N, C-alpha and C positions, 0 to 999 in steps of 0.2 A: 638909646642908640640911634644915631642918625640914619635916615633912609638912604640906601645906596642904590643908584640907578643901575639896572642890569647892563652888562657890557658884553656884547657878542662880536668877536673878531674873526674874520675869514682869512686864514693863513694859506694862501695858494701855493706857497713854496715855488718850485720851478715848473709851474704849469701856466698855461694860457698865453697865447699870442696877444698882441694888441687888439686884433680884431675879435678874438674870443673874449677878451676882457670887456670890450665894449658891448658885445652881445649879452654877456652875463649881467652887467649893470642894468642894461635896458630891461631885461627880464625880471630882475630882482626888485627894482624900485617900486613898481605898482603893487607887488605882493607885500611889502613891508611899510606902506605909506602910513598906516595907523599905529605903528609901534611906538611905545614910550621908551624903549631900550636905546642905549647908545650902540650904534652899529658901525663897525670899522672894517674896511677891506684892505688887505695887505697883499698887493700884487707884486710882480717882479719890478725891478727898476725900470725896465723898458715900458711897462704898461702904466706906470704911476701917472703920467700926464693925462693919458686917455681916461683913466678912472676918475681923476680929480675933475676933469671937465664934464664928464658924464653925470657926476653926482651933484654938480652945482645947483643951488636952489633947494637942496634937500638937507636933511640932518645927518646923512651918511658921511662918515669921515674916512680918511685914507691914511694908512701907515706904510712905511717902508719895512723891509724885512731885515735890515741891518744898516749900520753906518759906521764910519771911522770916527775916532774920538777927536781928531784934529780937524781944523777948518780948511786947511790947505796943506799941500806937501807932496813929496815924492813917494806916493803910495799907489802904484799902478793897480788899476782895477777897483779901487775903493771909491766910496761916495761919502761926502761930508754933510753935516747938519745944515750949513747954509745952502747947499745945493737942494736939499729936500725942502727947506722953507721956501725957497724961490718958486718951487712948484706948487705951493700951498698944501703940502703934506703936513698933517697935524700930529702924527705919532710915529713911533718906530719900535719894532720888535728887537729885543736885545737878548743875547744869551740863549737862543733856542738850542735845544739839546743837539740838533743836527749840526749847528755851528760849533758847539763845544766838542762833539765827538768826531766829526768828520774834518773840521777845519782848524782844530786846535785853539778855539777861542778860550781864553783864560779868565779867571776871576780878576786878575790884575788888570786886564784890558777892560773888563766890564766896569771896574771901579773908576775908570776914566770915562767910559762911554756914557754911563747913566747921568753923571752931572753935566756932561757936555750936551746931552739931549735936553735936560732941564734948562740949561742956560740959553738954549736956542728956542725955548718954548715949545719943544716937541715932547709929547707925552711918552715916556718910556714904558713899554710893555716888557718887563723883565721876567724871563723864564727861569725857573728853578725846578729841580726834580731829581729823583734817585733812580739808579739802574736796578735791574732785576736782582743782581747780586747784593746790592745794598739793601733792597727791600727784604730779601730772604734772610739776610744777616742781621736784621733788626736795626739797621743803621739809618733808616729814613730821616728821623729827626736830626741826627748828627749831620747828615749831608745837607739838609735844608738850612739848618742854622749856619753851617760853614759858608754856604753859598750866599745867603742873605747878608751875613755880617761882612763878608769880603766885598760883594758887589755893591753894597750900599755904604761902604766905609766912609766915603768922602761926601755923602749927601747930608746936608743939614737936617736935623730932626724935623724942623718946620716944613721941609720940602718933601718928606717921605710920603705923605698922603697923596702927593701928585704922581707918584709912581704906581702903575698897575702891575700886580704880580700875577704871573700865570704859573700855576702848579702843573708840571708835566711829569707824571710817572712814566719814565722812559720806557718801561716794560709794557706800557699800554698805548704806545704811539705807533700807528701803522701795523699793529699786530692783530687787531680785532678784539684784543682783550681790553677790558675797562676796569678801572678800580671800582670796588663796591662803593655804594653811597657812604658807607661808614668810613672806608679808607679815605675817600675824597674829603669828607668833612673833617676827619681827624687831621689830615695834612694841612688843609686850608686854615683851620683853627690854630694849629701850631704856628703857621706862618704869621698869622695876625698877632699871636702872643710874642713872637720874636720881635716884630716891629714895635709892639707896645713897650717892650723892654728898652727900646731906644728912646722912649719918652715921646713918641710920635702919636698923632691922632689916629690910631690904628683902626678905630671903628669907621673912619671915613675912607680908608683905603679899600679899593676894589681888588678882590682876589678871584682869579679865573681858574677853571678846571681845563686842562689841556690834554686830555688823554682819550682820543677816539669818542668825542661827543658826537651824537647823531640824533636824528628825530626820535628814534625809539627810546632813548634814555635821557634826552635833554630835560624834560619836565621834572623827572625825579632828581637829577643832579642839581638843577637850578633852584629847586625848592629847599636845598640844604642851607642852614643859617649862615654859613661862612663862605658859600660859593656864590659869587656875585655875577657870574657869567662864564663864557667859554672862549678859549682860543681853539677854533675849529679847523681841522686839517682837511681830511678827505671829504667829509660831508659838506665842506664849503665850496666845492667845485661845481656843485649842481645848484642852480638858483632855487629850485623847489625845496630841496633838502635844507638848504641854508635858511630859506624863509620860514620853514617849519620850526627850526631851532629858535629863530628870532621871535616867532609867535609864542613859543613856549616860555620865553623870557618876559613876555608882557608887552 
């Protein structure tokens, strides 16, 4: 099995002004200077430029929280891949549960966005996950397979390993609840199996856990064989907490 570099991403959601983003990056960088993990910060669109500039000369990378699938067009309020590339952004979060639930983002749209990101040489961080009702109804695997098959439908098998998958148990986001290590491992292993069925190099794909990872549980979750990192929400807003998670990753 190939060695997968741990991947820790800070999803700030709609938090931090440009000034606050700058302060965070300046506080974080000395704390993680020795890490061997891939560290990615996902600020708001307005703070992207500031974070990109502040991290220059380091291994920290920057991701947007969303993008439109078209390069240009009459899409008021949207941002395209070429605009992100111009800022030296390297990755983009796609299909976060909040985008799906609150803003109606569909699997059909994601099936266009993921290959558009890859074509622009942006690393997609594709989020998938089940609701509380689906978990309680025993439908977790059905939901995950449906999302993965639909969202990756137009991605060539040879490109699948370039996609980072974030498993988000929706019932564990912002609720203080966390999937047990067994639940997290089962879901991430299942995701890898679904990708493997596409004929892809699934052992090279990095799969993240995205449900309330924090310093207290990071080491246990990151030690799981199919959990290669975390998409961190609330705990990513504090540089000390986020640095502790990065440290747990190695």
